N, C-alpha and C positions, 0 to 999 in steps of 0.2 A: 082143245079151245080154240077158238079165232077170234080176229082185232081186227079192226078197220085200224090204220097210222095216216095221220095228217100231216105230212113232212115238208118242210121248209128247203123246196129246191131254190138255188144258184147256181149260175156258172161261172160268174166271176164278180171279183169286188165291183164291176161298175154294171154289173146285171141287176134288176130290179128285185128278181125275186118271185119266188109267188107259191102256196101251198099244192099240193098234189096228194091225191088221197092213194092208198096202194090197201087192197086188202088181205091179211095170210093168213092162212087157216093152218089147221093142224101143228098148233103153236103147243109145247110141252110146258105147264109152269115150271119145272125143274130148268128151263133156258133160262140164262141171263138176259137182260135188255141184250146186249149187244151182240148174243148169240141170234137174239130172233133176228137183229138186223141184219146179220149174215144169211140166213136165211133170205130175204127176203133181197139182195142182194142177187144171191145164186139164182134167182128166179128170173130177177131183172138182165143180170147178164145171157142166160138161157134163151130171155126172149131178143137180144139185141139191143137190148136200152143201157143206159147209160146207170150203173151200179148209188147208190149214195154213197157221197163223201163225207165221212163222221172220223173223229182221232179217237185214238185208244193205242194203249202199250202193255203194261204190265197183266192189265187185265187182274189185278189180284188187290183192289184200292188201295195203290200204294203211290202210284204218279200222278191221278188225276187227271190226264188229259182224256179220259171218259167223256168228259163235261157235257150234258146237255140237258134243255129246257122241259122236260117232259110234263105237259098238262098245267106250265106254266108255273113250275117249281124245278128249279135248280137240281139237277140229279135225281128229281124223282118223287113221289108221294112219301116213302119211307127215308127214315131220320139217321141219320149219320150213318149214309151208304152212299157210297161212289156209282155212277151211272153203272161202271163193269159190273160191281157186285150186289146190282137190284135185277130182283129173280120179276119172270110174268107171273108167278104164284100172286104176285102184289095187285094184279088187276083183274077186273070180271073178264068174264068167256061175255065176249062179242062186245067189248070195250072199244069206245072212241078213243083214242092217244093222240094227240099231238105232240109233236118234235119241233124245235126252234134249235138254233146258236143261242151262244150267250149275247145277251143283247146290250151291249154299251159301243159309244161310240171310238176309245179304247181297244177294242178288240171288235177290229173289222174284220169283217167274213170273208174269208177265199175264195170255199165255196160250199154249197149245200153245209153242212152242217156243222162245218173248221172253220174257226175263228182265227188269229193270229193273235196269240196271248204274249210277243215277245216285250209288251211295254214293262210285264214284270219282270224280265231278265233286266232291263234297264234300270229297273226303280234296284236292283241287288246289286249290280253295279258298281254303282255309285257309292255302297256303302256297306254293304253285306259281306265284308269281311273282318277278319282281325289280322296286324300286324307282329303283334306279340310273340313268338315262337312259342310252343307249348312243350316240345319233343314228345319223346315216344310217348308210349301210353301212359307206362308206368309214371313216369314224371308229369304226365298231365293231372294223374288222379292222383299224384301228390300232393297236388294245392289243395288247401281247405277251402270247400263250399259249403255255408248253410244249405243244409236239407230243405226249407225252404226255398231258398232262392233257386235249388240244383230240379228239384220238381217244376215249381212256373216255369223254367227255362224248357224244360223235359215239355211242359203242357202247347209253352208258345211252339216251338222244334216241331209239332204234332203237322203245322199247315206244312200242305201241298204243292200251294201253288197255283189248286184249278182252276179260282176266279168265279167260282159258284157265290162267292160274298158280295163280287159286284155284279154277278146276272141277275142276282136277287133284290139287291139294294133300289130303291127308284129315282135315288142320282146317280146309279152307275158308280159308285164310292169303292176306292182300295183300301181305305183304312184300317180295315181288318187284317186283309194281307198285312200291308206295309206294318200294322201294329205289331203282328206274332215274327216279321225279322227282326224288326229292333231289340223288340226284348228278349230275344231269346241268345241275344250275343252280349245286351243291355245287364241281364242280370247278372252273370256270369263274371270273376274277377279279368278273366281275360279281354272282353269286351269293353273295358273303363278306358283306356287309354281313346280310342274313338268313339267312344259314346255321344258326345252333343255332337262331332262333326260328322257324325252317321246319321243321327235321328235329323239333322237339318237336311245332308242332300239328297236323303230319302224321300223326307215330304217334298223338295222345293222337285227332285223329278217326277213325283207321283202326280202332282198339281202340273208338271210340263207336260207329262203324258195326257192330260184332257179327262182324267178320272175325276167326278162328282165329289161333292161336301159330303162329310157326314152330318144329318139331323137326326141320328137315336131313333130310325126306326127298328133296328134291331132286329131286321130280315135277315141278315149277315150271317147272327150268330144260328138263325135257325137254319141257314140253307148250309149252313157248311158241314161237309161231310166229317168230317173232324174234330166238332164240336170247341172249335176256337172259342174263349171265349171274350165281350167287348170289352171287360177290365182292361183287357192287355190296349187298348184306343184309349182309355183315360191314361194308363200308365204312360202312352208315348206321349199323349200331349202335356203332361209334365214334364218329360224330359224333354219334349220343343221347346218348351216354354222357358225354362231356366238356360236352355242352349241359347234360345235368341236371347236373352237377357244379359249373361256370359260372354257375348260372341264379341271376338276384339275388332275394333274398326280400324279398316286401313292404316297401317305407321301408327298405332299406338300401341304401347307396353299390356303385358299378358293382365288379361283379366283376372276374376277370382275364380276359386276352384270351389265343385260342386260335390 
């Protein structure tokens, strides 16, 4: 099959950037989208041109670094699929495909299709941890956890932090990502000691990073390659409300418990 790519090229964070059109011939339908870009880059290098910069790592749908906006959809037209697991058979022969980086002020473009997603790391660093040691695996497994809670925690823990939720949201909100990271710890007994402090700090860091507000358009859930539910946002909002009400003012005694 033959395709025509309209790719965003940007030399650095200060370059205004532009779309450049590249024809790619003899593409196998069984190629992944990233393999197709590899073929294009090999051709560009052979002609002495700069290859297209894009993020990738595991190419197994696990790490999330492969995120691209393809024809206006984060990770492309196939649901619950990362870019690296998207195959060219998802497109028609002679298709014209537009490829862009994530578009969000909190994810500045580094070069071409590469963006800086370290804002997510900073959000996790302020609260994505537990201080209660659980010991070795047998000791941790000995702690009773209700199945409903463990199932929900596992659902939230599937988040790979790719940023598709941010790229899909018209407000560039990171609520689904933060909600997943807050919830997978807050649902388990080990995560209770820091539960209120964690949600306050992570939400505050999210706002400080410049992400937009959530207006419940649900685009985040639709774009998420791991199908994280927006119900976790509602859960985080409840936790945040409780944490805000029970926050101890400076110099005061201990607040209530929740």
